[in-house]
N, C-alpha and C positions, 0 to 999 in steps of 0.2 A: 754359483758354480764357477769353477776355474780348473786349471790343470797344474801339475807339478812344474813344468817349465816356466809358467807365469809366476809361481811362488818363488822359484829360483831367481828369476829376473827382478822381481820386486825386492827381494832381500838384497840383491846386489845393488840396485839403484838407490836403496835406502841405507846403505852401509855406513854412511857418514852421519846419520841421524841417530843419536844414542837411543837404544831401546826399540827402534822401529822394526828391525828384522825379527826381534823377539816377539813383538806385538803381532806381526804377520803370522808367525808360527803358532802363537797362542790361539789365533783365530782358526787355524787349521785344526789344532788339537781340540778345541771346543766345538768343532764341526760347524762353525759359522761360515767358513769357506769350505764348501763341499768339493771333493776331487773325484768325480765319477769317470773321468777320461782315462783310458788306458792306451798308452802309446803303442804297446805291442800289437794290439788288435786293430789299430788305426794307422799303422806305419805306411802302408801302401798309399792311402789317401793323403797323408801328411807329405810324403815325398812328391806326389803328383802336384800338390798345391805349391810346394817350394819351387818346383820346376816351372810351373805356370807363372808364378810371380817373381821369377828370378831377377827381372829387371829392376825391381823395387829396392833391394831384395827382401824377400819374406824370411824371417827367422823362425826357428823351431817353435817358440812360444806362440807367435802369431798363427802359424799353420795349425797348431793344436787347438787354438781357440776357434778357428774357422771350422775345423772338423767337429769340435764340441757343439757348435751351433747346428751343424748338419745332423749330428746324432740326437740332439735334444729337440730340434725343431724350433729353436728360438734364436733370433739374431739381435736380441737386446744386449747391449754391451756397454760396460763402464770402462772407458779407456781414455788415455791422453795421446794415443798413437794415431796420428793422422792417416796412416796407411789403411786403416779400416774404412776410410771413406772410398777407397779404391777396391778393396777386397770384396768378393761376393761369396755368399754361402749358398749351397745347393745351386751352384753355377751362375745364377742370375739375381739372387736376392741381395739387396743392399742391407748393411747392418743398421739397426736403429741405435745410434750413438746417444747415450744418456748424458753426455757432456758435449756442448757445442764446442767444436774445435776452431 
């Protein structure tokens, strides 16, 4: 599971690798990457997180992933972003990072 801001960020970061953005979008189309998160209904929480972590600073994709963890009850995360070692979901829970940073 992920969210649209993460898909956007992934496509941007992979833009120089031919076919990579298309592969990301193909995984969305095939429902390999599920997108259950709706920013509209989570905006208040996302904004609060971005204010809380403003010193890092937390971007929209990161805030949406923290809210997604809170909504799904899972802090297991595949990321290369070291900020997730600082972020907490449900206020105190650390993320279980699936890649050692």
